[in-house]
C-alpha positions in Angstrom: 10.4 -31.2 10.2 8.3 -28.7 12.3 4.9 -27.4 11.2 6.4 -24.0 10.4 9.2 -25.5 8.3 9.2 -27.1 4.8 11.8 -28.3 2.4 13.3 -25.5 0.2 12.5 -27.8 -2.7 8.9 -26.6 -2.8 7.2 -24.2 -0.5 3.5 -24.8 -1.3 0.2 -23.8 0.0 0.9 -25.3 3.4 3.8 -22.8 3.8 1.6 -19.9 2.8 -1.1 -21.0 5.3 1.6 -21.2 8.0 2.6 -17.6 7.2 -1.1 -16.5 7.5 -1.6 -18.4 10.7 1.4 -16.7 12.3 -0.7 -13.7 13.0 -1.6 -13.5 16.7 -5.0 -13.6 18.3 -5.0 -9.8 18.9 -4.7 -8.9 15.2 -7.4 -6.5 14.1 -10.1 -8.5 12.2 -10.0 -6.3 9.1 -6.2 -6.3 9.1 -6.3 -10.1 9.4 -8.7 -10.3 6.4 -6.6 -7.9 4.3 -3.2 -9.4 5.1 -4.4 -13.0 4.7 -5.6 -12.2 1.2 -2.4 -10.2 0.4 -0.1 -13.0 1.5 -2.0 -15.6 -0.4 -2.1 -13.6 -3.6 1.5 -12.5 -3.4 2.7 -16.1 -2.8 0.5 -17.4 -5.6 1.9 -14.7 -7.9 5.5 -15.6 -7.1 4.8 -19.3 -7.8 2.9 -18.5 -11.1 5.7 -16.5 -12.6 8.5 -18.5 -11.0 9.9 -15.2 -9.5 13.6 -15.2 -9.2 15.7 -13.7 -6.4 17.1 -11.1 -8.8 13.6 -10.1 -10.0 12.3 -9.9 -6.5 15.2 -7.7 -5.4 14.7 -5.4 -8.5 11.1 -4.9 -7.3 12.2 -4.1 -3.7 14.7 -1.6 -5.0 12.0 0.1 -7.1 9.8 0.4 -4.0 12.7 1.7 -2.0 13.4 4.3 -4.7 9.8 5.4 -4.6 10.2 6.1 -0.9 13.4 8.1 -1.4 11.7 10.3 -4.0 8.5 10.9 -2.0 7.9 13.9 0.2 5.1 16.4 1.0 5.1 17.7 -2.6 5.3 14.4 -4.5 4.2 10.8 -3.8 6.1 8.5 -6.1 4.8 5.4 -4.4 1.3 6.5 -5.2 2.3 7.3 -8.8 3.6 3.7 -9.1 0.2 2.4 -8.0 -1.4 4.7 -10.5 0.5 3.4 -13.6 -0.6 -0.2 -12.8 -4.2 1.0 -12.3 -4.4 0.1 -8.6 -5.5 3.5 -7.3 -8.1 3.8 -10.0 -9.4 0.3 -9.1 -9.6 1.0 -5.4 -11.3 4.3 -6.2 -13.9 2.5 -8.3 -14.5 0.0 -5.6 -15.0 2.7 -3.1 -17.2 4.9 -5.4 -19.3 1.9 -6.4 -20.0 1.1 -2.8 -21.0 4.7 -2.1 -23.4 4.9 -5.1 -25.3 1.7 -4.1 -27.2 3.7 -1.5 -26.9 7.2 -3.1 -28.0 8.1 -6.6 -26.6 11.3 -8.3 -23.4 11.4 -6.3 -20.5 13.2 -8.0 -18.1 10.6 -9.3 -14.7 10.3 -7.5 -11.3 9.9 -9.1 -7.7 9.3 -7.9 -5.9 11.8 -5.7 -2.7 11.6 -7.8 0.8 12.3 -6.5 0.9 16.1 -6.5 -1.7 17.3 -3.9 -0.3 19.6 -1.2 -1.6 19.8 2.3 -0.4 23.4 2.7 -2.4 25.0 -0.1 -3.6 28.6 0.9 -7.2 29.6 1.3 -8.4 32.1 -1.3 -11.5 34.3 -1.8 -14.2 33.3 -4.2 -13.9 35.0 -7.6 -10.1 35.3 -7.3 -7.5 33.6 -9.4 -5.1 30.6 -9.0 -3.1 31.5 -12.1 -0.4 33.9 -11.0 2.1 33.6 -13.9 -0.2 32.7 -16.7 1.9 31.3 -19.7 1.5 32.8 -23.1 -0.2 29.7 -24.4 -2.6 29.5 -21.5 -6.4 30.0 -21.8 -7.9 31.5 -18.6 -11.2 29.9 -17.5 -13.8 31.2 -15.0 -14.8 28.1 -13.1 -17.8 28.1 -10.8 -20.4 25.8 -9.4 -22.5 24.8 -6.4 -21.9 22.2 -3.7 -25.1 20.5 -2.5 -26.3 17.6 -0.4 -27.0 14.7 -2.8 -30.2 13.6 -1.0 -31.8 16.9 -0.2 -30.4 19.1 -2.9 -29.8 21.8 -0.3 -26.7 24.0 -0.7 -23.8 23.4 1.6 -22.4 26.6 3.0 -18.7 26.7 4.0 -17.7 23.6 2.1 -14.0 23.7 1.1 -13.1 23.3 -2.6 -9.4 22.4 -2.9 -8.3 22.7 -6.5 -4.9 22.1 -8.2 -3.7 21.7 -11.7 -0.5 21.6 -13.9 0.5 24.5 -16.1 0.7 24.3 -19.9 4.3 23.0 -19.7 3.0 19.9 -18.0 4.4 20.7 -14.6 2.9 21.3 -11.2 4.4 24.3 -9.4 6.5 22.1 -7.0 8.1 20.5 -10.1 8.9 23.9 -11.8 11.2 26.5 -10.2 9.9 29.1 -12.6 6.4 28.9 -11.2 5.4 30.9 -8.1 4.9 29.0 -4.9 1.3 27.5 -4.8 0.6 28.6 -8.4 -2.5 27.0 -9.8 -3.6 25.9 -6.4 -6.2 27.2 -4.0 -8.8 26.3 -1.3 -12.1 28.1 -1.6 -15.2 28.2 0.7 -18.7 28.0 -0.6 -21.1 30.9 0.3 -24.6 30.7 1.8 -26.0 29.4 -1.5 -23.3 26.8 -1.8 -21.5 28.6 -4.6 -17.7 28.7 -5.3 -15.8 30.4 -8.1 -12.3 31.1 -9.3 -10.1 31.8 -12.4 -7.8 28.9 -13.5 -6.4 27.6 -16.8 -7.9 25.3 -19.3 -6.0 22.2 -18.5 -3.6 20.6 -21.0 -2.3 17.0 -21.3 1.0 16.2 -19.6 3.4 13.3 -19.2 3.8 11.3 -16.1 7.2 12.2 -14.6 9.8 10.0 -16.2 12.6 10.7 -13.6 11.3 8.0 -11.2 10.3 4.4 -11.0 6.8 5.0 -12.2 8.0 6.6 -15.4 10.7 4.0 -15.9 8.1 1.2 -15.5 5.9 2.8 -18.2 8.9 2.8 -20.5 9.7 -0.8 -19.8 6.1 -1.8 -20.5 6.2 0.1 -23.8 3.3 2.4 -22.8 2.8 6.1 -23.5 3.2 8.4 -20.5 0.5 11.0 -21.1 -2.4 12.0 -18.8 -5.5 13.7 -20.4 -6.1 17.4 -19.6 -7.7 17.6 -16.1 -8.2 19.6 -13.0 -8.1 18.1 -9.5 -10.7 18.8 -6.9 -11.1 17.8 -3.2 -14.4 18.9 -1.8 -15.2 18.6 2.0 -18.0 19.6 4.3 -18.7 18.8 7.9 -21.1 15.9 8.2 -20.4 14.7 4.7 -18.0 12.3 3.1 -15.0 13.9 1.5 -14.9 13.8 -2.3 -11.6 13.6 -4.3 -12.1 13.8 -8.0 -10.7 15.0 -11.4 -12.6 16.7 -14.2 -11.4 16.1 -17.8 -11.6 18.2 -20.9 -13.9 16.3 -23.3 -11.9 17.4 -26.3 -8.6 16.0 -25.1 -7.2 13.3 -27.4 -6.0 11.2 -24.4 -9.4 10.9 -22.8 -9.8 7.3 -23.9 -6.1 6.3 -23.1 -5.2 7.7 -19.8 -1.8 6.4 -18.6 -3.2 6.0 -15.0 -6.7 4.8 -16.0 -8.5 7.5 -14.0 -11.1 8.8 -16.6 -14.8 8.2 -16.0 -17.4 9.3 -18.6 -19.3 11.3 -16.0 -16.2 13.4 -15.3 -15.9 14.7 -18.8 -16.6 18.5 -19.0 -17.0 21.1 -21.7 -15.4 24.6 -21.6 -17.6 27.1 -23.3 -17.1 30.7 -24.4 -17.5 33.4 -21.8 -18.8 36.9 -22.8 -18.2 40.2 -21.1 -15.3 39.1 -18.9 -11.9 40.6 -19.9 -10.2 38.2 -17.5 -11.4 34.9 -19.1 -12.5 33.9 -22.6 -13.8 30.6 -21.3 -16.2 29.4 -18.7 -16.8 26.1 -16.9 -19.7 25.3 -14.6 -19.2 22.3 -12.4 -21.6 21.4 -9.6 -20.7 18.9 -6.9 -22.9 16.7 -4.7 -21.8 15.2 -1.4 -23.2 12.3 0.6 -23.8 12.5 4.3 -21.3 10.7 6.6 -22.6 7.4 7.8 
């Protein structure tokens, strides 16, 4: 029997090592490291649970279904990673590495499946809620973007924001919402300030029409995400920040279906006086680290 062949009666660690060793000499070193570990752990997983052909195929079909459902408005594969906590774990690894050398850095959080690359740019002080629902509470959100090391304001930083409406749907999920409702990209002024009107976020369920929602059901888990607003903040010469901020009063804060909540991302909405457009206010300041 050749070195790359083994009896089907038991493909053990030698088989796994043969698969790892099949990578050629020109393989990128980091890719070799990642794929070696992935192959080893996947093979060990299959042996540990005695994975059957039918179970493996069901997993493949679930992955394929994620691909079929994904487009530029929804990433079902990413959502599947979210419900098993993988994206939150990777985010924590990345954020923990960044904070080893930088104290006071704004915490990151997962991107989620509903970010859009084509969100329009808007002027500071304008709104992102274009068909405010009757049960919606309008919020004036504002803050400053600064360099984490120097504290200096960062002019012309982009603040990309998106959120679901009170019915639990992002605009691309809901034909009754206007295109790009509850989305906007803002630019900070000379003092690093940004501002806009939005909604106080409300909890919503993970979509149950795809593999991620079905997996949650099979695992007998609830589907709700705590009330949150997404932010992606970027500035030339600095590392991009993707995060979410969570309403501290939300009942799902300690039981997020995608495990994305961090204590430092909990925020408080306070009464706003003298503004007929918004009864609530939220100040949220962001710090960015310089690119290495």
